[in-house]
C-alpha positions as CSV (number, residue, x, y, z in Angstrom):
1,M,15.8,-34.0,18.9
2,G,13.0,-31.9,19.0
3,I,14.0,-30.1,22.1
4,D,17.7,-29.4,20.1
5,N,14.6,-27.1,17.6
6,T,12.8,-26.1,20.0
7,A,15.8,-24.6,22.0
8,A,17.4,-23.2,18.6
9,A,13.8,-22.0,17.7
10,E,13.8,-19.8,20.9
11,Q,17.3,-18.9,20.9
12,R,16.0,-17.3,17.1
13,R,13.5,-15.4,18.8
14,R,15.5,-14.3,21.0
15,E,17.8,-12.2,18.8
16,R,15.0,-11.1,16.8
17,R,13.1,-9.5,19.7
18,A,17.1,-7.7,20.8
19,L,17.3,-6.6,16.8
20,K,14.0,-5.3,16.7
21,E,14.8,-3.3,20.9
22,E,18.0,-2.3,19.0
23,I,16.1,-0.5,15.6
24,Q,13.3,0.7,18.0
25,T,16.1,2.7,20.4
26,L,18.4,3.9,16.9
27,W,15.5,5.3,15.0
28,A,15.3,6.8,18.2
29,E,18.4,8.7,18.3
30,I,17.2,9.3,14.4
31,E,14.6,11.5,15.1
32,K,16.4,12.7,17.9
33,D,18.7,14.0,15.4
34,P,17.6,13.4,11.6
35,E,21.1,14.7,9.9
36,R,22.3,11.8,7.8
37,S,26.2,13.0,9.4
38,N,24.3,11.3,13.1
39,P,25.8,7.9,13.0
40,A,23.0,6.0,14.1
41,W,21.9,5.8,10.2
42,E,25.2,3.7,9.4
43,A,23.9,1.7,12.5
44,L,20.7,2.2,11.3
45,I,20.8,0.7,7.9
46,P,22.5,-3.0,8.1
47,A,20.4,-3.6,11.1
48,L,16.9,-3.0,8.6
49,D,18.5,-5.0,5.7
50,R,18.7,-7.9,8.3
51,Y,15.6,-7.7,10.2
52,A,14.0,-7.9,6.1
53,R,16.0,-9.9,4.6
54,P,14.0,-13.1,5.4
55,A,10.1,-11.4,3.9
56,I,12.6,-10.2,1.1
57,L,13.6,-14.4,0.6
58,S,10.1,-15.8,1.8
59,I,8.6,-13.0,-1.8
60,A,11.5,-14.3,-3.8
61,K,11.4,-17.6,-3.1
62,G,8.4,-17.8,-5.2
63,Y,9.9,-16.6,-8.3
64,A,11.6,-19.1,-10.8
65,Y,14.4,-16.2,-11.5
66,W,16.3,-15.0,-8.9
67,N,19.8,-13.8,-6.8
68,E,21.4,-12.1,-4.6
69,E,21.4,-9.3,-7.1
70,D,18.6,-9.1,-6.7
71,I,18.2,-9.2,-2.9
72,Q,20.7,-6.4,-2.9
73,D,18.5,-3.8,-5.6
74,I,15.7,-4.5,-3.0
75,C,17.4,-3.1,-0.2
76,S,18.4,-0.6,-2.3
77,T,15.2,1.0,-3.1
78,V,14.3,1.2,0.6
79,H,17.4,2.6,1.3
80,V,16.5,5.9,-1.1
81,A,13.0,5.8,0.9
82,L,14.7,6.0,4.0
83,A,16.8,8.6,3.4
84,G,13.5,10.9,2.2
85,P,10.5,12.9,3.9
86,R,8.2,9.9,4.2
87,V,8.6,7.1,5.9
88,P,9.2,9.3,9.5
89,V,5.2,11.4,8.4
90,L,3.6,8.0,7.6
91,Y,4.8,5.8,10.8
92,K,3.1,9.0,12.6
93,A,-0.2,7.8,11.6
94,R,0.5,3.9,11.5
95,L,1.9,4.8,15.2
96,E,-1.9,6.5,15.6
97,I,-4.1,3.8,14.9
98,T,-1.4,0.4,16.0
99,P,0.7,3.0,18.4
100,E,2.9,-0.5,19.6
101,L,4.4,-1.1,16.2
102,Y,8.3,-1.1,16.0
103,F,9.9,0.7,13.6
104,S,11.0,-2.6,12.0
105,D,8.1,-4.6,11.7
106,Y,6.6,-1.0,9.8
107,C,10.1,-0.6,7.8
108,R,9.7,-5.1,7.2
109,G,6.9,-3.9,4.8
110,I,8.4,-1.6,2.8
111,Y,10.5,-4.2,1.2
112,Q,8.2,-6.7,1.0
113,H,6.7,-3.9,-1.6
114,K,9.9,-2.7,-2.4
115,A,10.8,-7.0,-3.1
116,R,6.8,-7.3,-4.9
117,D,7.8,-4.5,-7.8
118,H,11.2,-5.6,-8.1
119,F,10.0,-9.2,-9.4
120,A,6.8,-7.6,-10.4
121,E,9.2,-5.4,-13.3
122,K,11.2,-8.3,-13.7
123,V,8.4,-10.8,-15.0
124,Q,6.4,-8.7,-16.8
125,I,10.2,-7.6,-19.5
126,P,9.1,-8.3,-22.4
127,L,10.9,-11.5,-23.5
128,D,12.0,-10.8,-27.1
129,E,13.3,-8.0,-24.6
130,A,15.3,-10.0,-22.5
131,D,18.8,-11.0,-22.4
132,W,18.2,-15.6,-22.4
133,K,20.7,-17.8,-23.9
134,E,18.3,-20.3,-26.2
135,D,19.7,-23.2,-24.6
136,E,18.0,-21.1,-21.1
137,Q,14.6,-21.8,-20.1
138,R,12.0,-18.6,-19.9
139,P,10.7,-17.9,-17.2
140,E,6.7,-17.8,-16.8
141,V,5.0,-13.9,-17.4
142,A,2.4,-13.8,-15.2
143,G,-0.9,-13.5,-18.1
144,S,-3.3,-10.6,-17.5
145,L,-7.0,-10.9,-17.6
146,S,-7.6,-7.0,-19.0
147,Q,-5.6,-6.5,-16.3
148,P,-6.3,-4.0,-13.5
149,E,-4.5,-0.6,-13.4
150,S,-1.7,-2.0,-10.5
151,D,-1.0,-5.1,-12.0
152,A,-1.1,-7.2,-8.8
153,I,2.2,-9.0,-8.1
154,G,1.1,-13.0,-8.5
155,D,-2.3,-15.3,-9.0
156,L,-4.4,-13.0,-6.9
157,S,-7.6,-15.2,-6.3
158,D,-10.9,-14.4,-7.8
159,Q,-12.8,-12.6,-4.7
160,E,-9.2,-10.1,-4.4
161,M,-9.2,-10.0,-8.1
162,V,-12.1,-7.7,-7.7
163,L,-10.8,-6.3,-5.0
164,Q,-8.5,-4.6,-6.7
165,Y,-10.9,-4.2,-10.2
166,Y,-12.5,-1.9,-7.5
167,V,-8.9,-0.3,-6.0
168,D,-8.0,0.1,-9.2
169,E,-11.3,2.5,-10.3
170,V,-11.4,4.2,-7.1
171,M,-7.3,5.3,-7.7
172,N,-8.2,5.9,-11.3
173,C,-11.3,7.2,-11.5
174,K,-12.2,10.9,-12.3
175,G,-14.5,11.4,-9.9
176,N,-14.3,14.3,-7.0
177,R,-10.4,14.7,-5.4
178,F,-12.4,15.4,-1.3
179,H,-15.2,11.9,-2.1
180,V,-12.4,10.3,-3.7
181,V,-10.4,10.4,-0.4
182,M,-13.9,10.2,2.1
183,L,-14.6,7.2,0.3
184,C,-11.2,5.9,0.3
185,Y,-10.9,6.2,4.3
186,S,-14.8,5.9,4.7
187,K,-15.6,2.2,2.6
188,I,-12.3,0.4,2.5
189,L,-9.0,1.6,4.6
190,P,-11.5,0.9,8.0
191,V,-12.4,-2.2,6.8
192,I,-8.7,-3.6,5.8
193,L,-8.0,-2.3,9.3
194,G,-10.4,-4.1,11.1
195,Q,-11.6,-1.4,12.2
196,T,-15.5,-1.6,11.7
197,A,-18.1,-4.6,11.3
198,C,-19.6,-3.0,8.6
199,N,-18.4,-2.1,5.6
200,S,-19.5,2.3,5.4
201,A,-17.9,4.3,8.5
202,D,-17.5,7.5,8.4
203,K,-17.5,8.4,11.4
204,W,-14.7,6.0,11.6
205,A,-13.1,8.3,9.3
206,W,-13.5,11.9,9.8
207,E,-11.8,11.5,13.1
208,H,-8.9,10.0,10.7
209,M,-8.9,12.5,8.9
210,Q,-8.7,15.7,11.5
211,G,-6.0,18.4,10.4
212,R,-4.4,16.6,7.1
213,T,-4.0,17.5,4.0
214,L,-5.7,15.8,0.8
215,K,-1.8,14.9,-0.2
216,E,-1.2,13.9,3.1
217,L,-4.5,11.5,3.4
218,S,-3.3,10.0,0.2
219,D,-0.3,9.0,1.3
220,I,-1.7,7.6,4.2
221,F,-4.2,5.5,2.8
222,T,-1.7,3.9,0.0
223,D,1.1,3.6,2.3
224,L,-1.2,2.2,4.9
225,F,-3.7,-0.5,3.2
226,N,-0.6,-1.7,0.9
227,H,1.1,-2.3,5.0
228,T,-2.1,-4.0,6.0
229,A,-3.7,-6.2,2.4
230,K,-1.6,-8.8,2.0
231,R,-1.4,-9.4,-2.0
232,V,-4.0,-6.5,-3.5
233,R,-2.6,-3.4,-4.5
234,A,-3.0,0.2,-4.2
235,R,-1.7,3.4,-6.0
236,W,-3.1,6.6,-7.2
237,G,-3.5,7.2,-10.6
238,Q,-1.3,9.9,-12.4
239,K,-5.4,12.1,-12.8
240,H,-5.5,12.0,-8.5
241,W,-2.3,14.0,-8.6
242,E,-2.3,16.0,-11.3
243,A,-5.6,17.1,-10.2
244,L,-4.2,17.5,-6.1
245,E,-1.5,20.2,-8.0
246,G,-4.6,22.2,-10.1
247,T,-6.2,25.1,-8.0
248,Y,-8.2,25.6,-5.6
249,I,-10.2,28.5,-3.7
250,S,-11.4,27.7,-0.3
251,R,-14.5,27.4,0.8
252,K,-14.0,29.1,4.4
253,S,-11.8,31.2,3.4
254,G,-11.7,32.0,-0.3
255,K,-8.4,32.4,-0.8
256,E,-6.3,30.5,-3.7
257,M,-4.3,27.0,-2.8
258,R,-2.7,23.7,-4.4
259,L,-5.3,21.3,-4.0
260,G,-2.9,18.8,-2.3
261,D,-2.8,21.5,0.9
262,A,-6.6,21.2,1.3
263,I,-7.7,19.9,4.3
264,L,-11.4,18.5,3.5
265,T,-11.6,18.3,7.6
266,D,-11.8,22.2,7.2
267,E,-13.7,22.3,4.3
268,F,-16.2,20.7,5.0
269,E,-19.2,20.3,8.1
270,K,-19.4,16.7,9.0
271,S,-23.0,16.3,8.2
272,T,-22.2,17.2,4.2
273,T,-20.5,14.9,3.7
274,K,-22.9,12.4,4.8
275,N,-24.0,11.6,0.2
276,W,-20.7,11.1,-0.7
277,V,-19.6,7.8,-0.6
278,S,-22.7,6.1,-1.3
279,R,-23.3,7.7,-4.6
280,L,-19.2,7.3,-5.8
281,D,-19.0,3.5,-5.0
282,E,-21.8,3.0,-6.8
283,R,-20.8,4.9,-10.2
284,V,-17.4,3.2,-8.9
285,K,-18.8,-0.3,-9.5
286,V,-20.8,1.1,-12.5
287,H,-16.8,1.1,-13.8
288,M,-15.2,-2.1,-12.2
289,I,-18.4,-4.0,-13.2
290,R,-17.7,-2.5,-17.2
291,K,-14.4,-3.5,-17.6
292,I,-14.6,-7.3,-15.9
293,M,-17.8,-8.0,-18.1
294,E,-15.3,-6.6,-21.7
295,S,-12.9,-9.0,-20.0
296,R,-15.0,-11.9,-20.7
297,D,-14.3,-14.5,-17.7
298,S,-17.3,-15.7,-16.3
299,S,-16.0,-16.5,-12.8
300,M,-14.9,-13.5,-12.1
301,I,-18.5,-11.3,-13.6
302,R,-20.5,-13.7,-10.9
303,L,-18.4,-13.0,-8.4
304,A,-18.4,-9.5,-9.1
305,R,-22.4,-9.2,-9.6
306,E,-22.4,-11.5,-6.0
307,H,-21.1,-8.6,-4.8
308,T,-22.7,-6.2,-6.3
309,E,-25.7,-7.1,-5.2
310,K,-25.1,-7.4,-1.3
311,K,-24.3,-4.0,-1.5
312,D,-20.0,-4.8,-0.6
313,I,-16.6,-5.5,-2.3
314,Y,-14.9,-7.5,0.7
């Protein structure tokens, strides 16, 4: 029996590896000719759905109420994302950090995120708006702890919740957009990706922000963070996007432009950014602690104090 199980598992691994290679080949064809008329698209979509299905099911099974229609809805939202311009750009950016990453595994992360968003929205529908029969058991609705802006999925551990509060404060703060993005790339992203042993990496940030606009950096940050963090989510607030639509006068050229089109590494010298992260980090932590204190959760308050005293959140 053990031998048979081992053989079956090995066969599944071979089939999955073959599917990864097939998807990679199809994506290479699409990169050469991205038009939707390319027949490679017709083969790619169902192949990705098959590859991602186990990951979707692992998330769905954490909820008492789900069916095949949920799976189809999740896949449909991913298909829309795949048809847009962001996926190729963000996949290429991810390859700069993880060159061996298959397109299938990158997209599996998209399916997982869409699945979490789908079920988060589903369980948070107010019960009086849901069409339940009186004799049916109603699903439990996730409670909130003065809930972070991101509506974190599932039951986060206390430490994960501290990180969620911190990330939400960064994503929604009113600070200078250049400073906020620098913090994301210096203090949050390299730690999440395991690229540094310290809690701030300005050199790493500067290297990976080169030549990219604030809009591109914003998209890439949330993409990489959400593909790497297990349950904590990052999502820019409305203030951020509104700020990026505002007017900016270039420090170098004096020309007026949209802030989202400004390139941080062109506008500033590395030496002028060295204090940005520490100063903004302190302000973010003050607001974070205030919100946690308002929640009146003693364990969260204790953990938050411990983290801030150690000068880290991770």
